[in-house]
Residue frames relative to the residue before (quaternion, step in Angstrom):
aa qw qx qy qz dx dy dz
M 1.0000 0.0000 0.0000 0.0000 0.00 0.00 0.00
S 0.4307 -0.7282 0.4733 0.2451 3.57 -0.78 1.01
K 0.6684 -0.5027 0.3684 0.4059 3.55 -1.29 0.35
E 0.6364 0.5392 -0.3253 0.4454 3.59 1.02 -0.77
Q 0.6631 0.5050 -0.3039 0.4614 3.59 1.04 -0.72
R 0.6914 0.4530 -0.2727 0.4923 3.60 1.14 -0.57
W 0.4302 0.7331 -0.4320 0.3016 3.59 1.29 -0.09
S 0.0769 0.7731 -0.6276 0.0496 3.54 -1.09 0.74
T 0.2397 -0.7395 0.6095 0.1556 3.53 -1.30 0.38
T 0.2064 -0.7742 0.5886 0.1075 3.56 -0.96 0.90
Y 0.1100 -0.7931 0.5986 0.0238 3.55 -0.87 1.05
P 0.4268 -0.6802 0.5248 0.2824 3.60 -1.00 0.78
L 0.0964 -0.7879 0.6074 0.0312 3.56 -1.10 0.73
Y 0.3764 -0.7377 0.5206 0.2074 3.57 -0.60 1.18
K 0.4001 -0.7542 0.4827 0.1949 3.60 -0.89 1.00
N 0.4326 -0.7242 0.4335 0.3169 3.62 1.30 0.04
E 0.6760 0.3926 -0.3261 0.5316 3.56 1.03 0.78
G 0.8026 0.2547 -0.2039 0.4993 3.56 -0.97 0.84
D 0.7496 -0.3975 0.3047 0.4327 3.51 -1.40 -0.13
I 0.4412 -0.7163 0.4814 0.2461 3.57 -0.77 1.06
Q 0.6383 0.5337 -0.3153 0.4565 3.60 1.24 -0.44
N 0.6159 0.5576 -0.3360 0.4437 3.61 1.26 -0.34
C 0.4396 -0.7291 0.4672 0.2384 3.59 -0.64 1.14
N 0.6081 0.5751 -0.3554 0.4162 3.62 1.13 -0.53
N 0.6517 0.5119 -0.3089 0.4667 3.59 1.25 -0.31
Y 0.6165 0.5185 -0.3430 0.4831 3.56 1.24 0.45
G 0.2095 -0.7115 0.6523 0.1562 3.52 -1.22 0.63
S 0.3474 -0.7321 0.5318 0.2460 3.57 -1.19 -0.21
I 0.2007 -0.7274 0.6432 0.1300 3.50 -1.29 0.54
K 0.1728 -0.7863 0.5883 0.0756 3.54 -0.82 1.02
L 0.1700 -0.7882 0.5870 0.0728 3.56 -0.62 1.15
L 0.1794 -0.8039 0.5642 0.0571 3.55 -0.70 1.15
S 0.5653 -0.5380 0.4754 0.4063 3.54 -1.27 0.27
H 0.6375 -0.5427 0.3755 0.3975 3.59 -1.15 0.48
T 0.6214 0.5540 -0.3398 0.4375 3.56 1.03 -0.79
M 0.6773 0.4887 -0.2883 0.4683 3.57 0.94 -0.90
E 0.6133 0.5432 -0.3499 0.4543 3.61 1.03 -0.72
V 0.6592 0.4919 -0.3030 0.4813 3.58 0.94 -0.89
W 0.6568 0.5156 -0.3128 0.4528 3.60 0.92 -0.90
E 0.6445 0.5129 -0.3270 0.4632 3.61 0.93 -0.82
R 0.6430 0.5207 -0.3207 0.4610 3.58 1.00 -0.78
V 0.6380 0.5215 -0.3197 0.4678 3.59 0.98 -0.85
V 0.6601 0.5015 -0.3034 0.4698 3.59 0.91 -0.91
E 0.6441 0.5263 -0.3253 0.4498 3.60 0.95 -0.88
I 0.6580 0.5075 -0.3109 0.4613 3.60 0.88 -0.91
R 0.6652 0.4978 -0.3049 0.4655 3.59 0.93 -0.86
M 0.6576 0.5088 -0.3127 0.4592 3.58 0.97 -0.82
R 0.6562 0.5186 -0.3202 0.4449 3.60 0.91 -0.86
K 0.6253 0.5343 -0.3415 0.4549 3.61 1.10 -0.60
G 0.7713 0.4011 -0.1911 0.4558 3.57 0.99 -0.82
V 0.7003 0.4356 -0.2565 0.5040 3.59 1.24 -0.25
S 0.2993 -0.7322 0.5757 0.2070 3.57 -0.94 0.85
I 0.1451 -0.7941 0.5892 0.0341 3.54 -0.84 1.05
S 0.5024 -0.6791 0.4583 0.2764 3.54 -0.85 1.04
D 0.5442 -0.6042 0.4721 0.3403 3.57 -1.18 0.58
N 0.6351 0.5333 -0.3231 0.4558 3.59 1.25 -0.33
Q 0.5411 0.6070 -0.4059 0.4172 3.61 1.27 0.00
F 0.0332 -0.8228 0.5672 -0.0109 3.59 -0.68 1.08
G 0.6243 0.5665 -0.3472 0.4107 3.60 1.09 -0.59
F 0.8587 0.0552 -0.0798 0.5033 3.56 -1.00 0.93
M 0.5019 0.6255 -0.4329 0.4116 3.54 1.06 0.80
P 0.4561 -0.6751 0.4947 0.3025 3.59 -0.91 0.83
E 0.8504 0.1520 -0.1464 0.4819 3.55 -1.15 0.75
R 0.5995 0.4833 -0.3915 0.5037 3.59 1.11 0.69
S 0.1188 -0.8118 0.5693 0.0523 3.56 -1.02 0.71
T 0.6677 -0.4882 0.3859 0.4086 3.53 -1.33 0.26
I 0.6010 0.5765 -0.3505 0.4286 3.57 1.06 -0.78
E 0.6493 0.5176 -0.3193 0.4566 3.59 0.95 -0.83
A 0.6670 0.4875 -0.3028 0.4752 3.60 1.08 -0.64
I 0.6825 0.5005 -0.2828 0.4513 3.59 1.06 -0.75
N 0.6022 0.6164 -0.3597 0.3578 3.61 0.95 -0.81
P 0.6761 0.4694 -0.3361 0.4578 3.69 0.76 -0.77
V 0.6256 0.5273 -0.3390 0.4645 3.59 1.05 -0.69
R 0.6642 0.5000 -0.3052 0.4644 3.58 0.91 -0.89
R 0.6530 0.5183 -0.3168 0.4523 3.60 1.00 -0.78
S 0.6916 0.4864 -0.2873 0.4501 3.59 1.05 -0.71
L 0.6022 0.5771 -0.3619 0.4163 3.62 1.22 -0.25
């Protein structure tokens, strides 16, 4: 993959909380080239096929939510 295809730009994004002058109150957004976005998706699909993921994993998982993770804890209390 060429250097141009791996190119990205990172932009600061204010979180709408706290002092706007404080750098800790900012997150970032990374904009990738279209080629890199497609490549990342291909790699993700290949990795998900080869890696076993626990049923207890909820973070960064498609079709899973925080509510699903909280409900079993609430039921056990």
